[in-house]
C-alpha positions in Angstrom: 18.4 7.2 -16.2 19.2 4.3 -18.2 20.7 2.3 -15.0 16.9 2.9 -13.6 15.5 1.2 -16.6 18.1 -1.7 -16.4 17.5 -2.2 -12.5 13.6 -2.5 -13.5 14.3 -5.0 -16.2 16.6 -7.1 -13.9 13.8 -6.8 -11.3 11.3 -8.0 -13.4 13.5 -10.9 -14.7 14.4 -12.0 -11.2 10.8 -12.6 -10.2 11.2 -10.3 -7.0 8.7 -7.9 -8.3 6.2 -10.1 -7.0 7.5 -10.4 -3.5 8.0 -6.4 -3.6 4.2 -6.0 -4.5 3.2 -8.2 -1.7 5.2 -6.6 1.0 4.2 -3.0 0.0 0.5 -4.4 -0.1 0.9 -5.8 3.5 2.4 -2.3 4.8 -0.5 -0.6 3.2 -2.9 -2.8 4.7 -1.1 -2.3 8.0 -1.0 1.3 7.9 -4.8 1.4 7.0 -5.6 -0.5 10.0 -3.6 1.7 12.3 -5.4 4.8 10.8 -8.7 3.5 11.2 -7.8 2.4 14.8 -6.3 5.9 15.6 -9.7 7.4 14.1 -11.8 5.2 16.0 -10.1 5.7 19.5 -9.6 9.6 19.0 -12.1 10.9 16.6 -15.1 8.6 16.2 -17.1 10.1 19.1 -17.2 13.9 18.9 -17.8 16.0 22.2 -20.6 18.1 22.3 -19.8 21.9 22.1 -21.2 22.8 25.7 -19.0 19.6 27.1 -15.8 21.1 25.4 -16.2 24.5 26.8 -16.7 23.2 30.2 -13.8 21.3 30.0 -11.6 24.1 28.4 -13.0 26.3 31.3 -12.0 23.8 33.9 -8.5 23.5 32.6 -8.1 27.4 32.7 -9.6 27.7 36.0 -8.3 24.4 37.5 -11.7 23.6 39.0 -12.6 19.7 39.6 -16.3 20.2 38.3 
């Protein structure tokens, strides 16, 4: 466990922690944007219950309308 603290101290002394924080922040922002896009494309416009039932019925019976 002491090697972990030694590593953290060396990381702090080497000024790489700032770069690491920037990289983590960039990755988190990209993930948030991708999750928002996924929500916007798939979940932001829910289908009415009647339309869902009609779509399921169409798939089950393989009707075109």
